[in-house]
KOLKOL-890964 format. One line per 4 residues: number of its first residue (from 0); for each residue x, y, z of N, C-alpha, C. Coordinates in nm, 3 decimals. Example, Ala and Ser with C-alpha at 12.3 -4.5 7.8 and 13.67 -1.06 7.14 Angstrom:
// KOLKOL-890964
0) 1.319/-0.569/0.780/1.230/-0.450/0.780/1.320/-0.330/0.780  1.285/-0.225/0.708/1.367/-0.106/0.714/1.290/0.003/0.787
// end
This chain:
// KOLKOL-890964
0) 10.946/6.182/-4.119/11.059/6.099/-4.115/11.036/6.023/-4.250  11.170/5.993/-4.300/11.171/5.936/-4.427/11.180/5.774/-4.419  11.198/5.702/-4.531/11.218/5.570/-4.516/11.361/5.528/-4.498  11.383/5.429/-4.406/11.520/5.364/-4.394/11.544/5.279/-4.506
4) 11.686/5.289/-4.556/11.722/5.214/-4.655/11.854/5.135/-4.630  11.900/5.031/-4.691/12.045/4.988/-4.664/12.139/5.079/-4.738  12.238/5.114/-4.654/12.345/5.196/-4.708/12.422/5.115/-4.816  12.423/4.984/-4.817/12.498/4.908/-4.906/12.439/4.889/-5.042
8) 12.300/4.859/-5.042/12.226/4.835/-5.177/12.122/4.910/-5.211  12.083/5.019/-5.099/11.965/5.108/-5.123/11.839/5.025/-5.119  11.825/4.918/-5.079/11.701/4.842/-5.061/11.633/4.906/-4.933  11.506/4.921/-4.941/11.429/4.960/-4.818/11.423/4.835/-4.704
12) 11.451/4.897/-4.581/11.458/4.820/-4.457/11.330/4.782/-4.398  11.310/4.671/-4.379/11.190/4.606/-4.292/11.222/4.646/-4.148  11.115/4.732/-4.093/11.130/4.763/-3.939/11.010/4.702/-3.884  11.007/4.737/-3.744/10.913/4.670/-3.656/10.957/4.604/-3.544
16) 10.923/4.478/-3.514/10.991/4.399/-3.417/11.126/4.387/-3.436  11.195/4.369/-3.549/11.334/4.355/-3.565/11.392/4.467/-3.539  11.349/4.591/-3.554/11.423/4.725/-3.525/11.389/4.782/-3.406  11.478/4.774/-3.296/11.467/4.813/-3.170/11.588/4.879/-3.121
20) 11.587/4.954/-3.024/11.694/4.995/-2.959/11.765/4.910/-2.848  11.684/4.782/-2.842/11.738/4.692/-2.743/11.846/4.610/-2.795  11.925/4.551/-2.727/12.026/4.469/-2.770/11.960/4.325/-2.782  11.997/4.247/-2.875/11.938/4.120/-2.904/12.005/4.008/-2.855
24) 12.136/4.021/-2.808/12.235/3.925/-2.768/12.334/3.982/-2.668  12.352/3.920/-2.568/12.460/3.968/-2.463/12.581/3.979/-2.522  12.621/3.895/-2.631/12.748/3.900/-2.691/12.751/4.002/-2.784  12.636/4.054/-2.848/12.653/4.157/-2.952/12.590/4.275/-2.903
28) 12.674/4.392/-2.891/12.600/4.518/-2.839/12.549/4.605/-2.918  12.536/4.562/-3.054/12.484/4.654/-3.153/12.347/4.645/-3.172  12.275/4.755/-3.169/12.115/4.765/-3.199/12.082/4.729/-3.341  11.969/4.693/-3.365/11.920/4.659/-3.511/11.851/4.779/-3.544
32) 11.884/4.821/-3.689/11.801/4.952/-3.733/11.700/4.884/-3.820  11.700/4.771/-3.878/11.612/4.709/-3.965/11.665/4.588/-4.039  11.576/4.530/-4.118/11.634/4.413/-4.199/11.629/4.434/-4.355  11.749/4.422/-4.402/11.766/4.426/-4.542/11.719/4.309/-4.607
36) 11.651/4.291/-4.736/11.614/4.180/-4.779/11.750/4.107/-4.851  11.859/4.175/-4.868/11.976/4.110/-4.921/12.087/4.085/-4.811  12.102/4.188/-4.725/12.207/4.167/-4.622/12.144/4.131/-4.477  12.020/4.116/-4.469/11.959/4.064/-4.339/11.989/4.193/-4.240
40) 11.976/4.148/-4.113/11.965/4.268/-4.006/12.096/4.355/-4.016  12.054/4.492/-4.023/12.177/4.592/-4.015/12.153/4.680/-3.902  12.285/4.732/-3.867/12.297/4.827/-3.765/12.282/4.963/-3.803  12.237/5.062/-3.709/12.205/5.190/-3.753/12.319/5.257/-3.865
44) 12.442/5.234/-3.839/12.538/5.293/-3.915/12.547/5.236/-4.060  12.462/5.131/-4.104/12.439/5.089/-4.217/12.300/5.112/-4.286  12.224/5.213/-4.204/12.104/5.242/-4.261/12.113/5.406/-4.295  12.041/5.441/-4.405/12.037/5.555/-4.425/11.877/5.599/-4.448
48) 11.850/5.733/-4.421/11.716/5.802/-4.425/11.708/5.853/-4.564  11.599/5.814/-4.633/11.559/5.883/-4.763/11.424/5.936/-4.767
// end
């Protein structure tokens, strides 16, 4: 498996506790793929595997 990177700026995403399949808020149904140092938490559609 490759490294997840931000689709917008190509920075590597921090994963771990931030990146889970669980929803983090009852008002937001989007799971978090990882955290970009520039854009913050990103959804799976904003992450690319390199």
